[in-house]
C-alpha positions as CSV (number, residue, x, y, z in Angstrom):
1,M,47.1,-94.9,-81.9
2,V,44.7,-96.1,-79.2
3,L,43.7,-93.8,-76.2
4,F,43.4,-95.2,-72.8
5,K,39.9,-94.9,-71.3
6,P,39.6,-95.5,-67.6
7,K,36.9,-97.7,-66.5
8,L,34.4,-95.9,-64.3
9,S,32.5,-97.7,-61.5
10,N,28.8,-97.6,-61.1
11,K,29.1,-96.0,-57.7
12,Y,31.0,-93.1,-59.0
13,L,28.5,-92.5,-61.7
14,L,25.6,-92.5,-59.3
15,E,27.3,-89.9,-57.0
16,K,28.0,-87.5,-59.9
17,T,24.4,-87.9,-61.1
18,F,23.1,-87.0,-57.6
19,I,25.2,-83.8,-57.4
20,I,24.0,-82.6,-60.8
21,N,20.4,-83.2,-59.8
22,R,20.9,-81.2,-56.6
23,R,22.3,-78.3,-58.5
24,N,19.4,-78.4,-60.9
25,M,16.9,-78.3,-58.0
26,T,18.7,-75.3,-56.4
27,I,18.6,-73.3,-59.6
28,K,14.8,-74.0,-60.0
29,K,14.1,-72.8,-56.5
30,L,16.1,-69.6,-57.1
31,L,14.2,-68.9,-60.3
32,F,10.9,-69.5,-58.5
33,Y,11.8,-67.1,-55.7
34,L,12.9,-64.3,-58.2
35,E,9.6,-64.7,-60.0
36,G,7.7,-64.1,-56.7
37,V,9.8,-61.0,-55.9
38,R,9.1,-59.6,-59.4
39,K,5.3,-60.0,-58.8
40,D,5.5,-58.3,-55.4
41,C,7.5,-55.3,-56.8
42,L,4.9,-54.9,-59.5
43,F,2.1,-54.9,-57.0
44,I,3.9,-52.3,-54.8
45,F,4.6,-50.1,-57.8
46,L,0.9,-50.2,-58.9
47,M,-0.2,-49.3,-55.3
48,A,2.2,-46.3,-55.2
49,A,1.0,-45.1,-58.5
50,A,-2.6,-45.2,-57.3
51,V,-1.8,-43.3,-54.1
52,A,0.1,-40.6,-56.0
53,T,-2.8,-40.2,-58.4
54,F,-5.2,-39.9,-55.5
55,A,-3.0,-37.4,-53.7
56,A,-2.6,-35.3,-56.8
57,G,-6.3,-35.1,-57.1
58,C,-6.8,-34.1,-53.5
59,G,-4.1,-31.4,-53.8
60,K,-5.9,-29.8,-56.7
61,K,-9.1,-29.6,-54.6
62,D,-7.1,-28.1,-51.6
63,D,-5.5,-25.6,-53.8
64,A,-8.8,-24.6,-55.2
65,A,-10.2,-24.2,-51.7
66,G,-7.1,-22.3,-50.6
67,K,-7.7,-19.7,-53.2
68,K,-10.9,-18.5,-51.4
69,T,-10.6,-15.1,-49.8
70,P,-10.7,-15.3,-45.9
71,G,-13.6,-13.4,-44.2
72,P,-13.2,-10.6,-41.6
73,V,-11.9,-11.5,-38.2
74,P,-14.4,-11.0,-35.4
75,V,-13.0,-8.7,-32.7
76,A,-14.3,-6.7,-29.7
77,V,-13.4,-3.0,-29.7
78,V,-13.4,0.0,-27.4
79,K,-13.3,3.7,-27.8
80,A,-10.2,5.5,-26.4
81,E,-11.3,8.3,-24.1
82,S,-9.7,11.2,-22.3
83,R,-9.7,10.8,-18.5
84,N,-7.6,11.0,-15.4
85,I,-5.7,7.8,-14.6
86,P,-4.9,7.5,-10.9
87,W,-1.2,7.4,-9.9
88,I,-1.1,5.1,-6.9
89,F,1.9,4.5,-4.7
90,D,1.5,1.4,-2.5
91,T,3.5,0.8,0.7
92,Y,3.0,-0.1,4.3
93,G,2.6,2.1,7.4
94,T,1.9,2.2,11.1
95,V,-1.0,3.8,12.9
96,E,0.0,6.5,15.4
97,A,-2.1,8.1,18.1
98,F,-3.0,11.8,17.6
99,A,-1.7,12.4,21.1
100,S,-0.2,10.2,23.7
101,V,0.8,11.1,27.3
102,D,2.3,9.2,30.2
103,V,0.4,10.7,33.2
104,N,2.6,11.5,36.3
105,S,1.9,13.2,39.6
106,L,3.3,16.7,40.3
107,V,3.1,16.0,44.0
108,G,4.1,13.0,46.2
109,G,1.8,11.1,48.4
110,Q,-0.5,8.1,48.8
111,I,-3.1,7.2,46.1
112,V,-6.4,7.1,47.8
113,K,-8.7,6.5,44.8
114,V,-8.4,5.3,41.2
115,E,-11.4,6.7,39.3
116,F,-11.1,4.9,36.0
117,V,-11.2,1.4,34.6
118,A,-8.3,0.2,32.4
119,G,-9.1,0.8,28.7
120,Q,-11.9,3.2,29.4
121,K,-12.7,6.2,27.2
122,V,-12.4,9.5,29.1
123,R,-13.2,13.1,28.4
124,K,-11.0,16.1,29.0
125,G,-11.2,17.0,32.7
126,D,-12.4,13.6,33.9
127,V,-10.8,12.7,37.3
128,L,-8.4,9.8,36.9
129,I,-6.6,9.5,40.3
130,R,-6.9,11.1,43.7
131,I,-3.9,11.6,46.0
132,D,-4.1,12.2,49.8
133,S,-4.3,16.0,50.0
134,R,-4.6,16.6,53.7
135,Q,-1.0,17.7,54.3
136,F,-1.3,20.2,51.4
137,E,-4.6,21.5,52.7
138,A,-3.0,22.1,56.1
139,N,-0.2,24.0,54.4
140,V,-2.8,26.2,52.7
141,K,-4.4,27.1,56.1
142,Q,-1.1,27.9,57.6
143,L,-0.2,30.2,54.8
144,E,-3.6,31.9,54.9
145,A,-3.1,32.6,58.6
146,S,0.4,34.0,58.0
147,L,-1.0,36.2,55.2
148,D,-3.7,37.6,57.5
149,R,-1.2,38.4,60.3
150,N,1.1,40.3,57.9
151,I,-1.9,42.2,56.5
152,L,-2.7,43.4,60.0
153,L,0.9,44.3,60.8
154,C,1.2,46.1,57.6
155,A,-1.9,48.2,58.4
156,D,-0.5,49.1,61.8
157,A,2.9,49.9,60.3
158,E,1.3,52.2,57.8
159,R,-0.6,54.1,60.6
160,Q,2.6,54.5,62.6
161,A,4.5,55.8,59.5
162,K,1.9,58.5,59.0
163,V,2.1,59.5,62.7
164,K,5.9,59.7,62.5
165,E,5.7,61.9,59.4
166,E,3.4,64.3,61.1
167,L,5.6,64.5,64.2
168,H,8.7,64.9,62.0
169,S,7.0,67.8,60.3
170,K,6.7,69.5,63.8
171,N,10.3,68.5,64.7
172,A,9.0,66.2,67.4
173,V,10.9,63.2,66.1
174,S,14.1,62.8,64.2
175,G,14.2,62.0,60.5
176,D,15.9,58.7,61.2
177,E,13.1,57.4,63.4
178,M,10.6,58.4,60.8
179,L,12.5,56.5,58.1
180,K,12.7,53.3,60.2
181,T,8.9,53.3,60.6
182,R,8.5,53.8,56.9
183,V,10.9,50.8,56.1
184,V,8.9,48.5,58.4
185,F,5.7,49.4,56.6
186,E,7.3,48.8,53.1
187,A,8.8,45.4,54.3
188,L,5.4,44.2,55.5
189,K,3.8,45.1,52.2
190,R,6.3,42.9,50.4
191,M,5.8,40.1,53.0
192,I,2.2,40.1,52.1
193,R,3.0,39.5,48.4
194,V,5.4,36.6,49.4
195,D,2.7,35.1,51.5
196,Q,0.2,35.4,48.7
197,A,2.5,33.6,46.3
198,N,3.2,30.8,48.8
199,L,-0.5,30.5,49.3
200,D,-1.2,30.2,45.6
201,R,1.5,27.5,45.3
202,A,0.0,25.6,48.2
203,K,-3.4,25.7,46.6
204,L,-1.9,24.3,43.3
205,D,-0.5,21.4,45.3
206,V,-4.0,20.7,46.6
207,E,-5.3,20.8,43.0
208,Y,-2.4,18.5,41.8
209,C,-3.7,15.8,44.3
210,T,-6.6,15.4,41.8
211,I,-5.2,14.1,38.6
212,K,-7.4,14.8,35.5
213,A,-7.4,13.7,31.9
214,P,-5.6,16.3,29.8
215,F,-7.6,15.5,26.6
216,D,-10.3,13.2,25.2
217,G,-8.9,9.8,24.7
218,R,-8.6,6.2,26.0
219,V,-6.6,5.2,29.1
220,G,-4.3,2.2,29.2
221,D,-3.6,-0.2,32.1
222,I,-3.5,0.9,35.7
223,L,0.2,1.2,36.6
224,Q,-0.2,2.3,40.3
225,D,-2.9,0.8,42.5
226,E,-4.8,2.4,45.3
227,G,-2.6,2.7,48.5
228,S,0.6,3.1,46.5
229,I,3.1,5.8,47.7
230,I,4.3,7.8,44.8
231,K,6.9,10.5,44.3
232,A,6.5,13.7,42.4
233,N,7.4,13.5,38.7
234,D,8.8,10.0,39.2
235,D,6.2,7.2,38.8
236,N,4.0,6.8,35.7
237,L,0.4,6.3,36.8
238,V,-1.4,5.7,33.4
239,N,-1.0,6.3,29.7
240,I,-3.7,8.1,27.8
241,T,-3.9,8.3,24.0
242,A,-6.1,10.2,21.7
243,T,-7.3,7.9,18.9
244,V,-9.8,10.3,17.2
245,P,-8.4,11.4,14.9
246,A,-5.3,9.2,14.1
247,Y,-2.2,9.4,12.1
248,V,-0.7,6.8,9.7
249,A,3.0,7.2,9.3
250,F,5.0,5.7,6.3
251,A,8.2,6.1,4.3
252,L,8.1,7.7,0.9
253,P,11.0,7.2,-1.6
254,E,13.0,10.3,-2.1
255,R,12.4,10.2,-5.9
256,L,8.6,10.9,-5.2
257,L,9.3,13.7,-2.7
258,P,9.2,16.5,-5.5
259,V,5.8,15.1,-6.7
260,V,4.3,15.4,-3.2
261,Q,5.8,18.8,-2.6
262,K,4.3,20.1,-5.8
263,L,0.9,18.7,-5.0
264,M,0.9,20.2,-1.5
265,A,2.3,23.6,-2.7
266,G,-0.6,23.8,-5.2
267,G,-3.1,23.4,-2.4
268,K,-4.3,20.0,-3.6
269,K,-5.4,17.5,-1.0
270,V,-3.3,14.4,-1.3
271,E,-5.6,11.5,-0.6
272,V,-4.2,8.5,1.4
273,T,-6.0,5.1,1.8
274,A,-5.3,2.8,4.7
275,K,-6.3,-0.9,4.3
276,I,-6.7,-3.5,7.0
277,D,-6.7,-7.1,6.0
278,T,-8.9,-9.1,8.5
279,G,-8.5,-12.4,6.6
280,K,-12.1,-12.3,5.5
281,E,-12.2,-8.8,4.1
282,K,-10.2,-5.6,3.6
283,I,-11.4,-2.6,5.5
284,Q,-10.5,0.7,3.9
285,R,-10.3,4.2,5.4
286,R,-9.5,7.4,3.6
287,G,-7.4,10.3,5.0
288,E,-5.4,13.2,3.9
289,L,-1.6,13.8,3.8
290,C,-0.7,16.3,6.5
291,F,3.0,16.1,7.3
292,V,6.3,15.7,5.5
293,D,9.5,15.4,7.5
294,N,12.1,18.1,7.2
295,N,14.9,15.7,6.2
296,V,15.6,12.5,4.1
297,N,16.9,9.4,5.8
298,Q,20.3,8.9,4.1
299,N,20.5,5.3,5.1
300,S,17.2,4.3,3.5
301,G,16.7,7.1,0.9
302,T,13.2,7.8,2.2
303,V,11.4,10.6,3.9
304,M,8.8,10.0,6.7
305,I,5.3,11.4,6.0
306,K,2.0,11.2,7.9
307,A,-1.6,11.2,6.9
308,L,-4.5,12.2,9.2
309,F,-7.6,10.0,9.3
310,P,-10.9,11.0,11.1
311,N,-11.1,7.5,12.7
312,T,-14.4,8.1,14.3
313,D,-15.0,4.4,14.6
314,E,-11.5,3.9,16.1
315,I,-10.7,1.1,13.6
316,L,-7.2,2.5,13.2
317,W,-5.6,1.4,16.5
318,P,-2.2,2.9,17.5
319,G,0.6,0.6,16.5
320,L,-1.5,-1.3,13.9
321,F,0.4,-2.3,10.7
322,V,-1.6,-1.3,7.6
323,E,-1.4,-1.2,3.8
324,V,-1.2,2.3,2.5
325,S,-2.1,3.7,-1.0
326,L,-1.0,7.3,-1.8
327,E,-2.8,9.1,-4.7
328,L,-0.1,11.2,-6.5
329,S,-2.0,12.3,-9.7
330,A,-2.7,15.9,-10.1
331,G,-5.9,15.5,-12.2
332,E,-4.1,15.6,-15.5
333,L,-5.9,14.0,-18.5
334,F,-4.6,11.1,-20.6
335,T,-5.9,9.0,-23.5
336,A,-7.2,6.0,-21.6
337,I,-7.8,2.4,-22.9
338,P,-8.2,-0.9,-21.1
339,S,-4.9,-2.5,-20.3
340,E,-5.9,-5.8,-22.0
341,A,-5.9,-4.0,-25.3
342,V,-2.1,-3.4,-25.1
343,Q,0.2,-6.2,-26.2
344,N,4.0,-6.6,-25.9
345,G,5.4,-7.2,-29.4
346,Q,8.4,-6.6,-31.6
347,L,7.6,-2.8,-31.6
348,G,7.4,-2.8,-27.8
349,M,4.0,-2.0,-26.3
350,Q,1.5,-2.0,-29.2
351,I,-2.2,-1.9,-30.1
352,F,-4.4,-2.5,-33.1
353,V,-6.5,0.5,-34.2
354,V,-9.6,0.0,-36.4
355,K,-9.7,2.4,-39.3
356,A,-12.7,3.7,-41.2
357,D,-12.6,0.9,-43.8
358,S,-12.7,-1.8,-41.1
359,S,-9.0,-2.7,-41.5
360,V,-6.6,-2.6,-38.6
361,E,-3.4,-0.7,-38.1
362,L,-0.6,-1.8,-35.8
363,R,0.7,1.1,-33.7
364,P,3.4,1.3,-31.0
365,V,2.3,3.2,-27.9
366,E,4.0,4.8,-24.9
367,I,2.3,4.1,-21.6
368,E,2.6,6.7,-18.9
369,R,1.1,4.5,-16.1
370,S,-1.5,1.9,-15.5
371,A,-4.1,1.6,-12.7
372,E,-7.6,0.1,-12.1
373,G,-7.4,-1.9,-15.3
374,L,-6.7,1.2,-17.5
375,S,-3.5,2.3,-19.2
376,A,-2.7,6.0,-19.7
377,I,-1.3,6.4,-23.3
378,A,1.1,9.3,-23.6
379,K,1.7,8.7,-27.4
380,G,0.3,6.5,-30.1
381,V,-3.5,6.9,-30.0
382,E,-5.9,9.8,-29.7
383,P,-9.3,10.0,-27.8
384,G,-12.2,8.8,-30.0
385,E,-10.2,6.2,-32.0
386,T,-11.4,2.6,-32.0
387,V,-9.0,0.1,-30.4
388,V,-9.2,-3.7,-30.6
389,L,-9.9,-5.1,-27.2
390,T,-9.8,-8.8,-27.8
391,G,-9.0,-11.1,-30.7
392,Q,-5.6,-9.5,-31.5
393,F,-3.8,-12.9,-31.8
394,R,-5.7,-13.5,-35.1
395,L,-4.9,-10.1,-36.6
396,V,-2.2,-8.9,-38.9
397,P,-1.7,-5.3,-40.1
398,G,-4.3,-4.5,-42.8
399,A,-6.6,-7.4,-41.9
400,K,-10.4,-6.7,-42.1
401,V,-12.4,-7.1,-38.9
402,S,-16.0,-7.4,-37.9
403,I,-17.0,-5.9,-34.6
404,V,-18.9,-8.2,-32.3
405,A,-20.1,-7.8,-28.7
406,G,-18.4,-9.8,-26.0
407,D,-15.5,-12.1,-26.6
408,P,-15.1,-12.6,-30.4
409,V,-13.1,-15.8,-30.0
410,K,-15.8,-17.5,-27.9
411,K,-18.5,-16.3,-30.3
412,A,-16.6,-17.7,-33.3
413,I,-16.3,-21.1,-31.6
414,A,-19.9,-21.1,-30.6
415,T,-21.1,-20.3,-34.2
416,P,-18.9,-22.1,-36.7
417,D,-19.0,-21.2,-40.4
418,K,-21.7,-23.0,-42.5
419,K,-20.4,-24.9,-45.5
């Protein structure tokens, strides 16, 4: 049996040969690429192994260094001491004059002379204003004449009364006539007393025409000029205020009223400081608490109190708004340490205390009050114990410390450890 074999053309054979050759070339390229990737992976693997070996060696050195015992922490310390810590209450107040009067005239008339300059300091008894007194002086002369006349009439009535009494004793005149003479005499005696009282009042009116300063102080502006016609007790002529000494009035919270009452009842002088801010400096003056109002303002919950200041230089001017500091401490002693030694931590307010073996102990403390950079410790530390002042952020309970002068942090930076 003979099989049929198709006859293939040369063109067909060439195309098949080309396709096979292309496939062979593609396989060769793929093998070449895989060979390159294999070499790269081997290089990366060798590099990673080298890095791991280097890191392991360094880690051993670091572990060996880490096993060294740390040295003591440099800190600055301070001794706790027993002393009084001021209890200061700060608020604002207003300056008030020691005395202030609106001067009026007790008589009416025309102002003939103003004897002062606006703003002038005056002494008690200095003449301020003169009022035309001529009509009052004339009234005085009239009353003096009336008094003299009645004195003469009274003397004559007394003589006649004595004569009538003698005649009556001899039954020369009736008893009724004698009594009439006696009544005239007694009436004239009383008229003399009335005239004397009127004369005294008239002389006062003359004195009232000269208006004088009632106390030492400083006058304000002139409210009535010369030539003005004024009425009695009607027109204000001038205001005069006493500025030496001076008051400072301010409100105190009602919760502090028992403290102030206790201090004043014990005879202690409660010191008050007034501060005036001029913009360039603060001027301070010291005074003493002198007055507590007799009731509490229910709307504000405060009580009005006053302090008295000598004010010899008159720096405290009436109406001036000032800062006020009230000293409320009664001299009690507390364990005092600088406020910067106290930290706010998990235990609340806490401090580090240096023990005899140069290790530190963390203690919670109770602060009564703070003032002037000091804290009054009610509980937690005793006078004489050593307290860490600076460098606390590097400490843990039980850590060893070395005491240095000044700021230990700056000193440690300035002098690094030698290796």
